[in-house]
C-alpha positions in Angstrom: 16.8 -28.5 3.7 13.6 -26.8 4.5 11.6 -25.1 1.7 11.6 -21.3 1.9 8.2 -19.8 2.4 7.2 -16.8 0.4 5.7 -13.8 2.2 2.0 -13.0 1.8 1.2 -9.3 1.6 -2.3 -8.0 2.2 -3.7 -4.5 2.3 -6.3 -3.8 5.0 -9.9 -3.3 4.1 -10.1 0.2 5.5 -8.3 2.8 3.3 -8.7 6.5 4.1 -8.2 9.3 1.6 -6.4 12.1 3.3 -6.3 14.6 0.4 -7.3 15.0 -3.2 -5.7 17.3 -5.8 -7.8 20.0 -7.3 -7.9 18.2 -10.7 -8.9 15.0 -8.9 -6.0 13.1 -10.5 -4.0 12.5 -7.3 -5.2 10.9 -4.1 -3.1 10.7 -0.9 -4.3 7.8 1.2 -3.4 5.8 4.3 -4.0 2.2 5.2 -2.5 -0.9 6.8 -0.4 -3.5 5.1 0.4 -6.9 6.6 3.2 -9.4 5.8 2.9 -13.0 6.8 5.7 -15.6 6.6 4.8 -18.9 8.1 3.5 -18.3 11.6 5.0 -14.8 11.8 2.8 -11.7 11.0 3.7 -8.0 11.0 1.4 -5.0 10.2 2.3 -1.4 9.5 0.2 1.7 8.6 1.5 3.2 5.4 0.8 6.3 3.4 0.6 6.1 -0.4 -0.3 8.2 -3.4 -2.5 7.1 -6.3 -2.1 9.2 -9.5 -3.9 9.0 -12.8 -1.9 10.4 -15.8 -3.6 12.3 -18.6 -3.4 9.1 -20.7 -5.4 7.2 -18.1 -2.5 5.2 -16.7 -2.6 4.8 -12.9 0.5 4.7 -10.7 0.8 4.0 -7.0 3.7 5.1 -4.8 4.3 4.1 -1.2 6.1 6.4 1.3 9.2 4.6 2.5 8.6 2.4 5.5 10.3 -0.4 7.5 8.6 -3.2 9.4 
């Protein structure tokens, strides 16, 4: 039995902010994410939102995508 390899996910170094809410609590961004398993690598541009709640907690949501 061969040992299963876990995927390695990386976010690209270049992230672009495409919009900012008026209260500056929400950013809409785009960037590239890569997944590598063994010798196989796939990359995809993704759009995501970063939001800071009034209590200071930060949440990140990624628009649905498929490699």
